[in-house]
C-alpha positions as CSV (number, residue, x, y, z in Angstrom):
1,X,-20.1,117.2,-174.1
2,X,-20.8,115.8,-171.2
3,X,-23.0,117.7,-169.0
4,X,-21.6,119.8,-166.1
5,X,-23.3,120.8,-163.2
6,X,-22.4,122.5,-160.0
7,X,-24.8,121.7,-156.5
8,X,-23.3,122.1,-152.6
9,X,-20.5,120.1,-151.2
10,X,-22.0,117.2,-149.1
11,X,-20.0,114.7,-147.2
12,X,-19.7,112.0,-149.0
13,X,-18.2,114.5,-152.1
14,X,-14.6,114.5,-149.7
15,X,-14.1,111.2,-150.6
16,X,-14.1,111.5,-154.1
17,X,-12.2,114.4,-153.5
18,X,-9.6,112.7,-151.3
19,X,-9.2,110.3,-154.1
20,X,-8.5,112.7,-156.9
21,X,-6.3,114.7,-154.8
22,X,-4.2,111.5,-154.1
23,X,-4.0,111.2,-157.8
24,X,-0.1,111.8,-157.9
25,X,0.4,112.5,-161.7
26,X,-2.6,115.4,-160.9
27,X,-1.1,116.6,-158.0
28,X,2.4,116.6,-159.4
29,X,0.6,119.3,-162.1
30,X,-1.3,121.4,-159.8
31,X,2.2,121.9,-157.3
32,X,-0.1,120.9,-154.7
33,X,0.9,117.7,-152.6
34,X,-1.8,115.3,-151.7
35,X,-2.5,114.6,-148.3
36,X,-2.7,111.6,-145.9
37,X,-7.0,110.9,-145.2
38,X,-7.0,112.5,-142.1
39,X,-5.2,115.7,-143.2
40,X,-7.5,115.8,-145.9
41,X,-10.9,115.3,-143.9
42,X,-9.4,117.8,-141.7
43,X,-8.2,120.6,-143.9
44,X,-11.9,119.9,-146.0
45,X,-13.8,120.0,-142.3
46,X,-12.0,123.9,-141.9
47,X,-13.3,124.8,-146.1
48,X,-16.3,123.6,-145.2
49,X,-16.8,125.5,-141.9
50,X,-15.5,128.9,-143.2
51,X,-18.3,131.0,-144.5
52,X,-15.7,133.3,-146.3
53,X,-15.5,130.1,-148.6
54,X,-17.8,129.5,-151.6
55,X,-17.5,126.1,-152.7
56,X,-19.6,123.9,-155.3
57,X,-19.0,119.9,-156.2
58,X,-18.6,119.5,-160.0
59,X,-21.0,116.8,-161.4
60,X,-20.5,115.2,-164.6
61,X,-23.2,113.4,-166.4
62,X,-24.3,113.1,-162.5
63,X,-21.1,111.8,-160.9
64,X,-18.8,113.5,-158.9
65,X,-15.5,114.6,-161.3
66,X,-14.2,117.8,-158.9
67,X,-14.6,121.0,-157.0
68,X,-14.5,124.5,-157.5
69,X,-14.0,127.4,-154.8
70,X,-13.1,130.6,-154.0
71,X,-11.6,131.7,-151.3
72,X,-9.3,134.9,-149.3
73,X,-5.6,134.4,-149.1
74,X,-3.1,137.0,-148.6
75,X,-5.9,140.0,-149.0
76,X,-7.1,138.9,-152.1
77,X,-10.2,136.4,-153.0
78,X,-8.6,133.5,-154.9
79,X,-10.4,131.0,-157.3
80,X,-9.3,126.9,-157.4
81,X,-10.5,124.0,-158.8
82,X,-9.4,120.6,-158.9
83,X,-11.1,118.2,-161.7
84,X,-11.1,114.5,-161.8
85,X,-7.8,113.4,-164.6
86,X,-10.7,110.8,-166.3
87,X,-12.5,113.9,-166.8
88,X,-9.3,115.8,-168.3
89,X,-9.6,117.2,-172.1
90,X,-13.0,117.2,-172.1
91,X,-14.0,121.0,-171.3
92,X,-15.1,120.0,-167.9
93,X,-12.9,122.9,-166.3
94,X,-14.1,125.6,-168.2
95,X,-17.8,124.7,-167.8
96,X,-17.9,124.2,-164.2
97,X,-15.6,127.6,-164.2
98,X,-17.7,129.6,-166.5
99,X,-20.7,128.5,-164.7
100,X,-19.2,129.5,-161.0
101,X,-18.1,133.2,-161.6
102,X,-21.1,134.3,-161.3
103,X,-21.2,132.9,-157.9
104,X,-18.1,135.5,-156.9
105,X,-18.9,138.5,-158.1
106,X,-15.8,140.4,-156.2
107,X,-13.4,141.2,-158.4
108,X,-10.3,141.0,-159.0
109,X,-10.3,137.7,-158.8
110,X,-7.0,135.9,-158.6
111,X,-6.0,132.4,-159.7
112,X,-2.6,130.6,-159.3
113,X,-1.4,127.7,-161.6
114,X,1.9,125.7,-161.8
115,X,4.0,127.3,-165.2
116,X,3.9,123.8,-165.9
117,X,0.2,123.1,-166.3
118,X,-0.6,124.7,-170.1
119,X,-4.3,123.2,-170.4
120,X,-5.6,125.1,-166.9
121,X,-3.9,128.1,-167.5
122,X,-5.9,127.9,-170.8
123,X,-8.8,127.4,-169.0
124,X,-8.6,130.9,-167.1
125,X,-7.5,132.4,-169.9
126,X,-10.6,131.7,-172.1
127,X,-12.4,133.1,-169.0
128,X,-10.8,136.3,-169.3
129,X,-8.3,135.9,-166.6
130,X,-4.6,137.6,-167.3
131,X,-1.3,137.0,-166.4
132,X,-0.3,139.1,-164.1
133,X,2.5,138.0,-162.1
134,X,4.9,135.2,-160.8
135,X,3.6,133.8,-157.6
136,X,6.8,131.4,-156.5
137,X,9.4,130.3,-158.8
138,X,6.9,127.9,-160.8
139,X,3.6,129.9,-160.4
140,X,2.0,131.9,-162.9
141,X,-0.6,134.3,-160.7
142,X,-3.6,135.1,-163.7
143,X,-6.4,137.6,-162.7
144,X,-9.7,138.4,-163.7
145,X,-10.8,141.7,-163.4
């Protein structure tokens, strides 16, 4: 089992996050289009500057493997995460999200997952999230109370 840890985001992490989101297969599965480097860096600058966003870098055996975050959107608090495809199937997402949840005590907490991302939905359900509706034609809305 890999050693999964969370830490504050540092500047060097953003370049690694860019490489993760540039993976077209991962991007399609997440339902999040890849951004150009300039757009990505601007997006991350806004995220990191927003005091309402709680975010942590996910480390696996000491190396940057993704991020997990919570942010307000449309009047609710959401959870999101992105794990490098090289780490999929190793329990990293579940371990990272479980470690992150105590940092965001506000409930309910919502998460959106594409209907074809069965593994991510399973991660969320194992952590207590329940399906509560459809956000978009191909995106499911889950909630943790």
